[in-house]
N, C-alpha and C positions, 0 to 999 in steps of 0.2 A: 562478508564484510566484518562481519561483528570482532573478528580476531585483529584486521585491520586496526579494526578504533581501540581495540585493549590494548596493544603492541606500541600506538602512539600515545597511548595515553603513558602509557610503562615508559617511553623513553622520555618525555616530558618530566615525570615524577623523580626521575634517575638527575636530570638537568638539572631541576625544581633544588631536591634536596642535597645536591651540591653546592649551589648557590646560596641557598639557607645556612647550611654548614659553614661555610669561607663567612657568610655574615657574622653568624654567632662567634667566629675566631675570631674575628677581627673586633666585636665587643668585648671578648673574654681578653686580649690584647695579644694573647699567645695561639702557638696551638692547643689543641684541648689534646689532654691527657691518655685519652680511650677516645680518641677518633672514628673510631672503625663501628665502635659501639656504639656511639651515637648518632652516625649516619645509619645503621643499620635501623635503630627505633624509629628515627624520621621515617623512612624511609616504607618501613613495617606498618606502621600508623596511617600512612596517607595512603598508604596501596590500598590497605583495606578498606581504610573507607571510601575512597574514591574509587573503588570497583564496585562496592557494595552499593553505593550510591548513582553508579553509569546503571546497576541491573535493575533497577527499580523505575530509572526513565527509561529503557531499553523498550518496546512492544515486546508483547507477549508472543508474538509470533516471530521474533528471533530467536537463536541461538537453541540449543536442544533443551525438548523437554521430558520432562519427567513426572510419569505416573504414576503415582504411587498408590494408588487407590486398586482394592483387590478387584478383578475382571470377574463381571459376571456371568456366569454358567445358560448356558438357554435350554435349565431343565427345571423351569417352573419358575425361576426368582427365588422367593424367599418358603418355598415349601420343602419340606425334607423330602429326601430322594423316597420314593419309592420301592419296595423290595418287590422284585421280580417272583 
């Protein structure tokens, strides 16, 4: 379900950035000389910030979980291994 949400938000961001770019060009009075770069910067900044914010809002049990902690062995915990 998470992928559907992120895809929908991505499409909305694309359309929103396109409208924002057209608005900026209208304020400028003519097409921007580096239109592709401006669009890239807009969508990059908005998508990174929006997706990071969405990650904070989603419940912890959604999506893949990564556990970077070392797995404890069942050899006695913090005790050093005993020689045989």
